C-alpha positions in Angstrom: 19.9 1.4 13.9 17.7 3.2 11.8 14.4 3.1 11.6 13.4 2.8 7.8 10.1 3.1 5.5 9.3 1.0 2.7 6.4 3.4 0.0 5.3 2.2 -3.4 6.4 4.6 -5.9 3.3 4.5 -8.4 -0.4 3.4 -8.0 0.3 0.6 -5.5 0.9 -3.2 -6.1 4.5 -2.4 -6.7 5.5 -5.5 -4.8 6.7 -3.8 -1.4 7.0 -7.4 0.4 9.7 -8.1 -1.9 12.1 -5.6 -0.5 10.8 -6.5 3.0 12.2 -9.6 2.8 15.6 -8.4 1.8 15.7 -7.0 4.9 14.7 -10.2 6.6 16.0 -11.4 9.9 17.4 -7.7 10.9 14.1 -6.4 11.3 13.1 -6.0 14.8 9.3 -4.2 14.2 7.5 -4.4 11.1 5.0 -1.1 11.5 1.8 -0.9 9.2 1.0 3.0 9.9 -1.7 3.9 7.2 -4.7 2.6 5.1 -6.6 -0.8 6.1 -7.4 -3.8 4.3 -8.3 -2.2 1.1 -4.5 -3.0 0.7 -3.1 -6.2 -0.5 0.3 -7.9 -0.1 1.8 -10.8 -1.3 4.7 -13.0 0.0 6.4 -16.0 -1.0 8.4 -18.1 1.4 9.9 -21.2 1.2 7.3 -21.8 -2.0 4.6 -21.0 0.1 2.5 -18.2 -1.1 0.9 -15.5 1.6 -1.7 -12.9 0.6 -2.4 -10.5 3.4 -4.5 -6.9 3.7 -4.2 -5.7 6.8 -1.3 -8.1 9.2 2.3 -6.2 8.5 4.7 -8.3 6.5 6.7 -9.2 9.5 4.1 -11.5 10.4 5.8 -14.3 9.0 9.1 -13.5 11.0 9.1 -15.2 14.2 11.8 -12.8 15.9 9.6 -9.9 14.9 7.2 -7.6 16.5 4.3 -6.8 14.0 2.4 -3.8 14.9 -0.4 -2.1 13.6 -0.1 1.9 14.2 -2.3 4.4 14.9 -2.7 5.4 11.5 -4.4 2.4 10.4 -8.3 2.0 10.3 -9.0 -1.9 11.4 -11.7 -4.2 10.4 -12.4 -6.6 13.3 -13.8 -8.9 11.1 -10.4 -9.1 8.7 -8.1 -8.9 11.5 -9.1 -11.9 13.0 -9.8 -14.0 10.0 -6.0 -13.4 9.1 -5.1 -14.6 12.1 -6.9 -17.3 12.4 -6.2 -18.6 8.8 -2.4 -18.0 9.5 -2.7 -20.0 12.6 -4.3 -22.9 10.2 -1.0 -22.7 8.7 1.3 -22.7 11.1 2.0 -19.1 11.9 1.3 -18.1 15.3 0.6 -14.4 15.0 -2.2 -13.3 18.1 1.1 -13.7 20.5 3.2 -10.9 19.3 0.9 -8.5 17.1 0.6 -5.1 18.7 -2.3 -2.9 17.7 -2.4 0.9 18.8 -5.0 2.0 21.3 -5.8 5.1 19.1 -6.4 3.1 15.8 -9.7 3.2 14.7 -12.2 1.1 13.8 -14.2 0.3 10.4 -17.5 -0.9 11.7 -20.3 -2.5 9.4 -21.6 0.7 9.2 -18.9 1.8 7.6 -19.0 -0.9 4.5 -22.6 -0.1 4.3 -22.1 3.7 3.4 -18.9 2.7 1.3 -20.5 0.6 -1.2 -23.9 2.7 -1.2 -22.4 6.1 -1.9 -19.9 4.3 -4.5 -23.2 3.3 -6.5 -24.6 6.5 -5.9 -21.9 8.8 -7.4 -22.3 6.4 -10.9 -19.9 7.4 -13.3 -18.4 9.9 -11.2 -17.3 7.3 -8.7 -14.1 6.7 -7.5 -13.3 2.9 -7.5 -13.1 2.1 -4.0 -12.8 -1.2 -2.5 -16.0 -0.7 -0.6 -14.5 -1.9 2.3 -15.4 1.0 4.1 -12.3 2.6 4.5 -13.2 6.5 3.1 -16.2 6.5 5.8 -14.0 5.5 8.9 -11.4 8.0 8.0 -14.3 10.5 7.7 -15.5 9.9 10.8 -12.0 10.3 12.2 -11.8 13.8 10.7 -15.3 14.8 11.7 -14.1 13.2 15.5 -17.1 10.3 15.3 -15.1 7.9 14.9 -14.4 4.6 17.0 -11.0 3.9 18.5 -9.3 0.5 19.5 -9.3 1.7 23.0 -13.2 1.8 22.9 -13.5 -1.5 23.1 -12.5 -1.6 27.0 -15.1 0.5 27.9 -18.7 -0.6 27.2 -20.5 2.5 28.1 -18.0 4.9 26.1 -18.3 2.6 22.9 -21.9 2.1 23.1 -22.3 5.9 23.6 -20.1 6.7 20.3 -21.8 3.7 18.3 -25.1 5.6 18.8 -24.1 9.4 18.1 -22.6 8.1 14.8 -25.4 6.4 13.5 -27.7 9.4 14.8 -26.6 11.3 11.6 -26.3 8.1 9.2 -29.3 6.5 10.2 -31.1 9.5 8.4 -28.7 9.4 5.1 -29.5 5.7 4.9 -33.1 6.1 5.1 -34.1 9.1 3.5 -31.6 9.6 0.7 -30.1 5.9 -0.2 -33.5 4.5 0.6 -32.1 1.7 2.7 -32.7 0.3 6.4 -31.8 1.8 9.2 -28.9 0.2 11.6 -29.6 -0.6 15.1 -26.8 0.6 17.1 -27.1 -2.4 19.7 -26.4 -4.7 16.9 -23.4 -2.7 16.0 -21.9 -2.3 19.9 -22.3 -6.1 20.4 -20.6 -7.3 17.2 -18.1 -5.2 18.3 -17.7 -6.0 21.9 -17.6 -9.9 20.6 -13.9 -9.2 19.5 -12.9 -7.8 23.5 -11.2 -10.5 25.0 -9.5 -11.8 22.0 -8.1 -8.0 20.9 -6.9 -6.4 24.7 -3.7 -8.7 24.9 -3.0 -6.9 21.6 -3.6 -3.1 22.6 -0.7 -1.1 23.3 0.9 2.2 23.1 2.5 1.5 20.0 4.1 5.0 19.7 5.9 4.6 23.2 6.6 1.0 22.0 8.3 2.4 19.2 10.0 5.0 20.5 11.3 3.0 23.4 12.4 0.5 20.7 14.3 3.1 18.6 16.4 4.3 21.3 17.4 0.7 21.9 19.1 1.0 18.6 16.2 -1.5 17.4 15.5 -2.1 13.2 11.8 -0.8 12.6 10.5 -0.8 9.0 7.6 1.0 8.6 5.6 -0.1 5.7 2.6 2.1 4.2 -0.5 0.5 2.6 -1.0 1.8 -1.4 1.6 4.1 -2.5 2.4 7.4 -3.1 -0.1 8.5 -6.0 -3.0 7.3 -3.8 -2.2 9.8 -1.3 -4.8 12.0 0.0 -3.0 14.9 -0.3 0.0 14.4 -3.3 -1.6 11.8 -5.3 -4.1 12.0 -8.1 -7.1 13.3 -6.1 -9.9 12.6 -6.0 -8.8 9.0 -7.1 -7.0 8.5 -4.0 -7.1 6.5 -0.7 -8.4 8.3 2.3 -4.7 8.8 4.1 -1.2 9.2 3.8 1.1 6.4 2.4 3.7 8.6 1.9 7.0 8.7 3.9 6.3 11.4 6.3 2.8 9.5 6.5 5.3 7.1 9.0 5.8 10.0 11.3 1.8 10.9 11.8 0.9 7.6 11.2 2.9 5.5 14.1 3.7 8.6 16.5 7.6 9.0 15.6 9.4 12.2 15.1 10.7 12.8 11.7 14.3 12.1 12.4 13.7 9.0 13.9 13.4 8.2 9.9 16.9 7.3 8.3 16.2 5.8 5.3 13.0 5.9 2.8 12.7 3.1 0.0 10.6 3.6 -3.0 9.6 0.5 -4.3 8.9 0.6 -8.2 7.3 -1.8 -11.0 9.4 -2.3 -14.0 6.2 -1.6 -15.8 3.3 0.4 -14.2 0.0 -0.8 -13.2 -3.1 0.6 -11.5 -6.4 -0.4 -9.7 -9.8 1.2 -9.7 -10.4 4.8 -11.7 -8.4 7.5 -12.3 -6.0 9.1 -15.1 -3.0 6.8 -16.1 -1.2 8.3 -19.0 0.9 5.4 -20.4 -1.9 2.2 -20.2 -2.1 0.2 -22.9 -6.3 -0.6 -23.3 -4.9 -3.1 -26.3 -3.4 -6.8 -26.6 -0.3 -5.3 -25.6 -1.5 -4.3 -21.9 -3.3 -8.0 -21.8 0.5 -9.6 -22.5 1.6 -7.6 -19.4 -1.3 -8.3 -17.1 -1.3 -12.1 -18.1 2.7 -12.2 -18.0 2.8 -10.4 -14.6 -0.4 -12.0 -13.0 -1.6 -8.6 -12.7 -4.8 -9.3 -10.7 -5.4 -7.6 -7.5 -4.7 -9.3 -4.2 -7.4 -7.9 -2.5 -10.3 -7.5 -4.9 -9.4 -10.1 -7.4 -9.6 -7.4 -10.2 -7.7 -7.0 -13.2 -4.8 -4.4 -13.0 -4.9 -1.6 -15.8 -1.2 -2.2 -16.8 0.9 0.4 -19.1 5.0 0.8 -19.7 7.3 2.7 -17.1 6.3 5.8 -16.8 9.4 8.0 -15.4 7.5 10.9 -14.4 5.2 9.3 -12.0 8.3 8.0 -10.1 10.2 10.9 -10.2 7.5 12.9 -8.6 7.5 10.2 -5.8 11.4 10.0 -5.2 11.3 13.9 -4.7 8.4 14.3 -2.4 9.6 10.9 -0.2 13.1 12.0 -0.4 14.0 8.4 -1.4 17.8 7.2 -0.6 16.8 4.0 -2.7 14.6 2.6 -5.6 14.1 -1.4 -4.8 12.6 -2.2 -8.9 10.6 -5.5 -9.4 9.4 -7.7 -12.0 12.0 -6.8 -14.3 11.9 -10.4 -15.4 8.0 -10.0 -16.7 9.4 -7.5 -19.2 11.4 -10.5 -20.9 10.8 -11.0 -24.6 10.0 -8.1 -25.8 11.9 -6.7 -28.9 12.0 -3.0 -27.7 10.6 -1.5 -24.6 8.9 2.1 -24.3 9.8 4.4 -21.2 7.6 7.3 -20.7 10.3 10.2 -20.2 7.8 13.3 -20.9 4.5 13.9 -21.4 2.9 16.4 -24.2 -0.1 18.5 -22.5 -2.3 21.0 -24.8 0.6 20.8 -27.3 3.0 21.7 -24.2 6.0 19.4 -23.5 6.6 18.9 -20.0 9.5 16.7 -18.3 7.6 16.6 -14.7 4.2 15.8 -13.8 1.6 18.4 -14.0 0.4 20.9 -11.4 -3.5 20.1 -12.2 -5.8 17.6 -12.0 -6.7 18.7 -15.8 -3.1 18.6 -17.1 -2.7 15.2 -16.0 -5.8 13.9 -17.2 -5.0 15.2 -20.7 -1.5 14.1 -20.6 0.0 12.0 -23.3 3.1 10.2 -22.7 6.1 10.9 -25.1 8.2 7.6 -25.3 11.8 6.8 -25.8 12.6 3.1 -27.1 15.0 0.8 -25.0 16.0 -2.2 -26.9 14.9 -5.7 -24.9 16.4 -9.2 -24.3 15.3 -12.9 -24.9 17.1 -14.1 -22.2 15.6 -15.6 -19.0 16.6 -13.4 -15.8 15.1 -15.5 -13.1 18.0 -16.9 -11.8 20.1 -14.2 -11.8 21.9 -12.9 -8.6 24.4 -10.1 -9.5 23.5 -7.0 -11.7 26.6 -8.6 -13.9 24.1 -11.8 -14.7 21.7 -9.6 -16.4 22.0 -9.6 -20.2 23.3 -6.1 -21.4 20.3 -4.5 -22.8 18.5 -5.8 -19.0 21.4 -3.5 -17.7 21.0 -0.6 -19.8 17.3 -0.3 -19.3 18.0 -0.3 -15.3 20.6 2.0 -15.6 18.1 4.4 -17.9 15.3 4.1 -15.3 18.0 5.3 -12.6 19.0 8.3 -14.7 15.4 9.1 -15.4 13.9 8.8 -11.7 17.0 10.7 -10.6 17.4 8.1 -7.3 19.8 4.7 -7.4 18.1 1.8 -7.8 19.5 -0.5 -5.0 17.6 -3.7 -5.4 16.2 -5.8 -8.7 13.7 -8.6 -8.4 13.6 -11.1 -10.8 11.2 -13.5 -9.8 8.5 -13.7 -7.3 10.0 -15.9 -4.8 12.3 -14.3 -2.3 15.4 -15.3 -3.1 14.9 -14.2 -6.6 16.4 -10.8 -6.2 19.8 -8.5 -7.4 21.0 -6.2 -4.5 23.3 -3.5 -6.0 23.1 -1.8 -2.3 22.2 -3.0 0.9 18.7 -1.5 2.5 19.8 -1.2 6.1 
């Protein structure tokens, strides 16, 4: 049985939960392998909407083991807020959830540093969510991080908090004119979660490898998306981890031969939250209409998303680097009613035309989209359950994108609910 990885093919918010839904009851383990609660995913189940930021989407499947793996940075406040929120709605999560002993913790001082440094950057700001993700990953790389397992040894935890704040307090006081943070207060806050967290802590790499040996279906889901990857995204306007398919290996402790299928999620148009280049962005009433029709507001921050037409170069680059076996196209229904629909199939960069992403940051920043116009459709497609149910122009739009991406489109979202999908190929 396969290991599958799901990756956003644009800048996030593509609707990765929609593809997860299609695999449904056949998934035995759902694994978050990167990012933190700077991500958000919305699931609509039986008319109920669930917005989650840290817990894997499999948390709503009572037969699935949800796993927060080693590549994630964990805000304990958010983790238990989500667990308690689900419990209040009748969903028990704590008894099934596994959290890697090697996952790093977002401490309160990481959030303070994230906010003050972003303000300090001024016009050069990255557009972070201010949730401490970047500083937590920085500490991980600088070997100053605090891991989940440290909560099991109070002496080690206190030593690590003191060592981390010894440097950071100088920065807060002398550079940012902020009050110093007391190590004992941070340690006490983190230790207050030990009793509840301890039963969830596991050697998740061992658990997942054993599950794959037993022919279990393991679904790996990254936060954010390909073009926010720290190595392959639109640097420096990226996240601090590796949400690409290859990141599932380092982020969860499984080897590359364990991943049998890589599924890319692409919206039928394009959105982005935060700063950074966006060649097809629409800064007019057309962009406002896409935002309104698509409900394009961040799950985590509530920020309005930047909206634009489908960019085939962006998705093709993601398909190449992630070696996607399938694409799931979401929100096709949002495009209903347009007389014509532009698709970006090339860029003009300093007078030269290119059909692939520019190599340099400067080239991408100066890229101007070249569009091909496709005829739209006016029919409501939310009741379509087979590809043949779609209007002819909608079918042609999907096939055109498939050709330009260079990867087969195996699923199409035609509405927000779980059942509002068309499957062309099974995702397992």
